[in-house]
N, C-alpha and C positions, 0 to 999 in steps of 0.2 A: 455416410459415416465412415466407410472404409477409406475413402479418399482423405477425409479429415484425419483419421488415425495414421494413415501412411505419411501425411504431411507432418504430423506431430513427431512421429518417430524419426523422420528425415531431419527435422529441425534439431532434435536432440543429438542425433548422430553427428550432424554438422558441427554443433558446439563441442562435442566430445573430440572430434577430429582436430578442431582448432586447438583445443587444450593440450592434446597429445603432441602436436607438432610445433607448438609455440611455447618454448621454455621462458622462464622469467627474464632471461638475458637476451632473448631473441629480438633484435632491432633491425631486421632486414628490410630492404626497400630503399627507394631513391632518397627518402628523407631520413635514413638511419643516422643515429648519432654515433660517430666513431670514437668519441672521447670517453665512452662508458657511462655517460650521464643517463639517468632515467627519463624517458620521454614523457611529456604530459599525456593524460588519457582523455578520451572523449567518448561519449555515449553514441552508439549506433542509431539510437532513436528510442521510441517508446516500445513497450512490450507488444507481443503479437497476440492480438485478440481478433480473430475473424468474426465479423458481425453480419447480421442480416436485418432487414426491415422489421420483422417480428420481434427480434431481440431488442432492438432500439425502442420499439413500442412497449415491450415488457419493462424495460428500464424506466421509461417515462411513467408507466402505471405504478411501478414500485415506489418511485420518488413521491408521486402524488399521494398515494395511500399513506405513506409514512408521515409526510408533512401534515396532511389534513388530520389524521387521527391523533398526531402529537398535539396539535393545537386544540383539537376538540376533546382532548383528554379521554380518548377511547382506547382501550387495550383488549388484546385477545385473551388476557389472563394475567395473573401476577405470580411471581415467585418471591415470597416474602413481600417486601414493599416495592419490588422492582417490576414495572409493567413489561409485558411482552407485546411487541408491536404486531399489529395485524399484517404488516408488510413482510414479516419474516418468511412466510412460505413463498411469496413472490420473489424475494431476494435469493432464496435457495434455488428456485426454478431458473432464475437468470444465471446463477453460477453454473448450474448443470448445462444450460444452453451454451454458455461461453466455453465450458469444458474445465473440469477440475484440474487437469494437467496444465492448462493455460493459466490457472490461478495458483500455481506453485505446488500442486499435489503430484509431484513426480520426483524421481530419484535425483535428477540434476539440481533442482531447486532445494531439495532437502539437504543435499551435500553442500550447496553453496551457502546456505544459511545455518549450517550445523552448529557453530559455536553460539550464535545468537539464540537459536531455538533451544539449545540445551540449557544455557544460563537462564533464559527467559522462562522456561518451563519450571525450573527449580524455584525461581523467585516467585512466580505466579502461584504455584501450589502452596508454598509457604505463606504467602500473603492471604490466600483464600482460606487456609486452615485457621490462621489467626482471626480473620474476619468472622468465620463461622463460630468460633468459640467466644469471641469478645464482643461482637457487634450484632450480627443479624441472623445467625444460624446457617445451616448448610444450604437450605433452599434459596435463601437470598444471595448467598455467595455464588451459587450456580447461576442465579438470575443475572448477576453482574457480567458473567462471561457470555451468556446468551444475548444480553443487551448489547455487549460489545460486538459480537458476531453480527447481530442484526444491523447495527449502525454502519459497520464496515461494508456489509453487502449493499446498503443503500447509498452511503456517501463516498465510499471508496471504490464502488463498482458501478452501481446504477447511474449515479450522477456523472461519473467520468464517461461512461458509455454514451449517455444521452447528450451531454454538452459537447464532448469531443467529436462525436459523429456529426452533430448539427453544424458546429463551427467548421469542421473539415469540409462538409458539403458546401457551406456558404463560401468558403475560400477556394473552392475548386480542387480540393485534395480528395484522395480516395478515402471515403468515410468507412468503407467496409472492413478495414483493418487498422487497428490503433497504431501500428508501427509506421503507417503511411500518413498519419494525421499532420505531421509537421509540428514545429514548436508553437505556433499560434494556437492551434486547437488544443494541444496538450496543456499549455499553460492556462488557457481559458477554462478547461475542465477542472484543473487543480484549484484555481481560484474560486470557481463556482462551488465545488465541493466544500471548500473551507468556509465560504460565506454561508451557504445553506445550513451547514453543520453548526455554525456559531449562532444562527438565528433560531435554533430550536428553543421552545419555551423553557425547557429545563436548564438550558445553558444561559439564556438571557436572564433567568432569575438569579444567576450567580455573577452577572456582570454589574460592576459598580463604577466603571469608567474605562478609559482607553487602556489602562494598564491591565485590566482584566479581560478586555476583548482580545488583545494580542495573543495570550496563551491559547485560547480556543481556536482562533484562526490559524495560528502556527501549527497546532496539533493536527487540524484537519488537512492542511497543505502538506506537511511532512509525511503523514501517514499515506496520503494520496500519492505523493512522489515515489515513495518506496514501492507501492503497488503498481503504479503506471510504468515505472522503469523496469522492474523485474517480473511483474505479473503475480508475485507471491502475496497472498492475502493473509496467511496465517501469522506472520510476524506483526502485521498491523493489528490483528485481533488480539494478540498477546499483550502488546503495549497498551491498547485501548482498555483491555480488561484490568490491567494493573492501575491505569489512571482512574478507572471507576472505583476500584477498591480504596485507593488513597484519597480520592475526593470524598467519598462517603465517610471515611474515617476522620477526615478533617472537619467535615460538616457536623459530625456527631460529637466532636471533641475528643475522639480517641487518638487523634494524631494532631500535631501542630500544623497550622496552615503553611508555615515556612517549609516544613518537611515535604508537604505535597508539591510545592513549587519547585523545590530542589530535585525531587524525584522525577517530575515531569520533564524538567530541563535535561536531566541526565539520560532519561529514557529516549528522548528525541535525538540527542547527540549520538547515543549508541546506535539508534536505528539508522541514522544517516551514514555513520561509519560502516555499519553492517551492509547497507545497501550498496556502498561502493565496493566492498569486498565481494559480495555476491555478484555484482555486475561484472567484476573482473573474472571470477570463476566461471560465469556463464558465457563469457565471450561477448557480453553486451557493452562493456567498457573497455575500449582498446586503446593502446598507445597511438598517438598521432605525431607526425613529424614536427619537431621544434626547430629544425634547421635542415637545409638541404646540403648534402655532401656532393659537390659537383663531380668528384672522382667517381661516385657511384653511377652517375648518369653518362659518363664517358666524355664529359666536357672538360675543357681547359687542360 
């Protein structure tokens, strides 16, 4: 644990050092743009999640328990009409195993996501208050947040860990750390998370054709992308909870279906934009050379 903590502090210190020594106009290097144009940016890779065999096994168990109990209509309890998944304790244990700091619960991530978390928190609290008064009561409103947390732990953490590690191992990559998985394993994990999420019975009940499949799959993939790029789980939980509120409001007639669709689209676009901003602040999204200045290399 001491080595893990030391590595975590070193990682954050390294990001802070890069942020302090690299200003917004810094384009040093052989590929620097001398014209003053902003260089395109590229991700360094996926987030850093050190993994072990037992953690991957726990991820597999978490996914299996959630999927099986969802289809069997088995719940650990209910908050209003909202069921609590029996997999929730397993998901929390997995989060603790990966490390809360690795999942965005550190100062660097909170600062990187600060505007999104501030606005999202205000909107979420307001939506939950309206839901509690007009639709389902305080317990059910809280249940929607807990349900969002549970599904994020399963489909944006456990599925990503399980599929990403397995595909990385099959392709000869280092499966023990998500940042070493490579693009194939990462994309496979994101697509798997979106697919399994879409095929949950409660979601399939709302599917009436291709046009309704796409929103669920897109939601799963975009939420997973934000998590796998930055490691931060809380922004995805906030968006998912807001989607839950608007979905139930639309199904009960308290809100127009078109309003739900517009809100989900807006929330996903905002999440993608916030992911890019957070990636830049964390040093995970860095400028890449768009052209080579031969003068900088001493040639010509």
